[in-house]
N, C-alpha and C positions, 0 to 999 in steps of 0.2 A: 340841708336846707338851702334853698336859693333865695336871694333877696334882690329887690329891684325897686324902681320907682320912676317918677317923672323927671324931667330935665331940671326943674327948679328945686326939687326935693320936698315939696309940700305933701305929695302923696307917695307913700311907701307901701310895699307889700312883701310877704314871705310866702314861699311855696315849697312843698315837700318835693325835693328833687327826684325821689324814687317814683313818684307818680307821673312824671313828665312823659308825654306821648305825642304822636302826630307832629313831630318837628318838621315844619315845611316852610317853603317860600310860596306865598300866594300872589298870583298875578291878576286877580279879579279886579274889575273896574271899581267896585265899592272900596276895596282896600286902598287902591291907588288914589282915589279921589278924597278919601277921608284922611289920608296922611300926606298927600302931595308927593309921594315917593313912587318910583316905578314898580316896586314890589315890596311886600312886607313879610318878614320872617315871624312865624308864630309857633307856639307849642301849646298843647292842651294838658289840663289837669282836672281831676275830680274836684267839685266845689269844696269838699271837706279838706282838701290839701292846700287850699288857697285862703289867705286872709290879708286884708289891708291892715297895716301896722301904724300908719300915720296918715292923717288927712282923710277927706272923703271925696272921691271922684264925682264928677258930673257924668250924666248918661245921655246918649243921643240915640234915638231909634233910627238906624240907618237903613233898615228894611222893615217889612211888616213883621218879621219874626226875630230880627237881630238888633241888639243894642251894644253900642261901643262906650266904654268908660274911659274918661280922660281927665287930666288935671285941668281944673277951671282957671288956674293961674297961668300956666305956661302952654297948655294945649296938648301936651304929649299924650298920645293914645296908649292905653295900658291893656285893656281887655276887650274881648268880644264875647257876648253871650247870645245864644240862639235858643228861643223857646222850644224849638223842635229837638234840641239836644241838651236837656236839663242836667244830664249827668257829666257835663264837662264845661270848662271855661277855657277860652283861648287867650293866651298872654303874648304880648309883643316881645319877641326874643331880645330885641335891641334895648328894651327897657330894663333888662337884667343888669345888675352890677357887673356881672361877668357873662356877656352874651355868648362867649365861646363855650360855656358850660352845656348848652343845648343846641348843638349845630343842626341845621336842617338836613334831612335825609331824603327829601323829595320836593318836587314842585307841584303845586296844585293850581287849577284854573289856567293851565298852560295855553288853552285855546284863546285866552284873553291877553297873553303876553305881548308887550310892545315889541315891534319888529327889531328895534335897535338894541334891545337888552342882550340879545345873543352875541353881539359883537363887543360888548363893554370890556371884556378881558383883553382885547387887542388894542385898546386906546392907550395913548401915552400916559404914564403915571407920574404925577408930581408928588413929592414927599409930603407936602402940607397944603399948598394952595397957590393962588396967584398973587399973594401979598406976603410981606415979611411980618409975621406976628411978633408982638412984643416979646422980649426975652423971657418974661414970666410964663409965656404959653408954650415955649419951645421944649 
């Protein structure tokens, strides 16, 4: 069983790990604009393999056929449901308690990939960031 939830912890979910499929990184403009991220990692499960265990997410119709569920308190996006694909729910991989449990195996909507994403691996790496966090966060 995989578990996950939003940033603030108000909305939580559980999913049957054995049912996970379509682990991918999506470069589409809708994913980018609804998350503010250059790409989003997703995986899919059958609806019967997924359940919310705490809280109730809000839903936003991001396309004519698609709805994104997110925490109404912190805004973290959790799922995507498409009325043309009623047999699966897409879950944001980074909302898992252990995102490494379902690593992406492909990139989708690569035609929409931002040009600079391909060179990210070559940028200098800072261990934490541009500031010194309090000792409690190190």
